[in-house]
C-alpha positions as CSV (number, residue, x, y, z in Angstrom):
1,X,51.4,63.4,86.8
2,X,53.0,62.5,83.5
3,X,51.5,59.2,83.4
4,X,47.9,61.0,83.8
5,X,48.6,63.4,80.9
6,X,49.7,60.7,78.8
7,X,46.7,58.6,79.8
8,X,44.2,61.4,79.5
9,X,45.5,62.2,75.8
10,X,44.8,58.7,74.9
11,X,41.3,58.6,76.3
12,X,40.5,61.7,74.5
13,X,42.0,60.5,71.3
14,X,39.8,57.3,71.7
15,X,36.5,59.5,72.6
16,X,37.1,61.4,69.6
17,X,37.4,58.7,67.3
18,X,34.3,57.1,68.5
19,X,32.8,60.2,68.2
20,X,33.6,60.8,64.6
21,X,32.6,57.2,64.0
22,X,29.2,57.5,65.4
23,X,28.7,60.8,63.7
24,X,29.5,59.2,60.2
25,X,27.2,56.2,61.2
26,X,24.3,58.3,62.5
27,X,24.5,60.8,59.8
28,X,23.9,57.9,57.1
29,X,26.8,59.1,55.0
30,X,28.8,56.0,55.7
31,X,25.8,53.6,54.9
32,X,24.7,55.6,51.6
33,X,28.4,55.8,50.5
34,X,29.1,52.1,50.9
35,X,25.8,50.6,49.5
36,X,27.1,49.2,46.5
37,X,29.6,47.3,48.7
38,X,26.9,45.8,50.8
39,X,24.8,44.9,47.8
40,X,27.9,43.2,46.4
41,X,28.3,41.1,49.7
42,X,24.6,40.2,49.7
43,X,24.9,38.9,46.0
44,X,28.0,37.0,47.1
45,X,26.2,35.3,50.2
46,X,22.7,34.5,48.0
47,X,25.4,32.9,45.5
48,X,27.3,31.1,48.1
49,X,24.5,29.7,49.6
50,X,22.9,28.5,46.4
51,X,26.1,27.0,45.3
52,X,26.0,25.0,48.6
53,X,22.7,23.7,47.9
54,X,23.3,22.7,44.2
55,X,26.3,20.9,45.5
56,X,24.1,18.9,48.1
57,X,21.5,18.0,45.1
58,X,24.4,16.9,42.9
59,X,26.1,14.8,45.7
60,X,22.8,13.0,46.4
61,X,21.9,12.4,42.6
62,X,25.5,11.0,42.4
63,X,25.0,8.6,45.4
64,X,21.6,7.6,44.2
65,X,23.2,7.0,40.5
66,X,25.7,4.9,41.9
67,X,23.2,2.7,43.6
68,X,21.1,2.3,40.6
69,X,24.4,0.9,38.8
70,X,25.0,-1.6,41.6
71,X,21.4,-2.5,41.4
72,X,21.6,-3.1,37.6
73,X,25.0,-5.0,37.7
74,X,23.4,-7.3,40.1
75,X,20.5,-7.8,38.0
76,X,22.6,-8.1,35.0
77,X,24.6,-11.1,36.6
78,X,21.4,-12.7,37.5
79,X,20.1,-12.8,34.2
80,X,23.1,-13.7,32.5
81,X,23.8,-16.7,34.8
82,X,20.0,-17.8,34.4
83,X,20.4,-17.7,30.5
84,X,23.9,-19.8,30.9
85,X,22.0,-22.5,32.8
86,X,18.8,-22.7,30.5
87,X,21.0,-22.7,27.6
88,X,22.6,-26.0,28.5
89,X,22.0,-28.9,26.4
90,X,20.1,-30.9,29.1
91,X,17.8,-27.8,29.8
92,X,17.0,-27.1,26.2
93,X,16.0,-31.1,25.9
94,X,13.7,-30.6,29.1
95,X,11.9,-27.4,27.6
96,X,11.8,-28.7,24.3
97,X,9.8,-32.1,25.5
98,X,6.4,-30.5,26.0
99,X,6.7,-29.3,22.0
100,X,7.3,-33.1,21.1
101,X,10.9,-32.2,20.0
102,X,13.5,-35.2,20.4
103,X,17.3,-35.3,19.8
104,X,17.6,-37.8,17.2
105,X,20.2,-40.4,17.3
106,X,20.8,-40.8,13.8
107,X,23.6,-39.0,11.8
108,X,22.4,-36.0,10.0
109,X,22.3,-36.6,6.0
110,X,24.4,-34.5,4.0
111,X,22.7,-33.1,1.0
112,X,25.0,-33.2,-2.0
113,X,24.3,-30.3,-4.6
114,X,23.5,-31.4,-8.4
115,X,26.0,-31.0,-10.7
116,X,24.5,-29.2,-14.0
117,X,26.1,-30.4,-17.1
C-alpha cells in the first residue's frame, strides 16, 4: 500500500504540473509574455538562412573566378608562345618578304659625326 500512495502522489504532481502548464498556455499569458523572445528567435533564423545563401553565392563566385583565372592563364601562355615563335629571325624574314624587305649581306656603314672647328 505504501507504494500505491507514493505512486499516486507522483501522478497527482504530474497532473498538477500539466494542468498548470496548459492553463498558462491556453490563457495566452505565456505567449504574450515571451513574444519578444519569439521575435528575436525569428530574426535569428532569418539571418541564419540569409547568411547561408550569401555563403553559397560567394562560393560560386570564387569557383567561377578561379575558372576564369585558369582560362586566362592558358590564353596568356598560348599567346606568349605564339609571339615567341613569330619573333624568331626566320619567321620575321618570311613575314617581311611580301613587303619587299630583305636582309642585306653588306656590313652596315657607320657614320662619323663631323668635327666642328
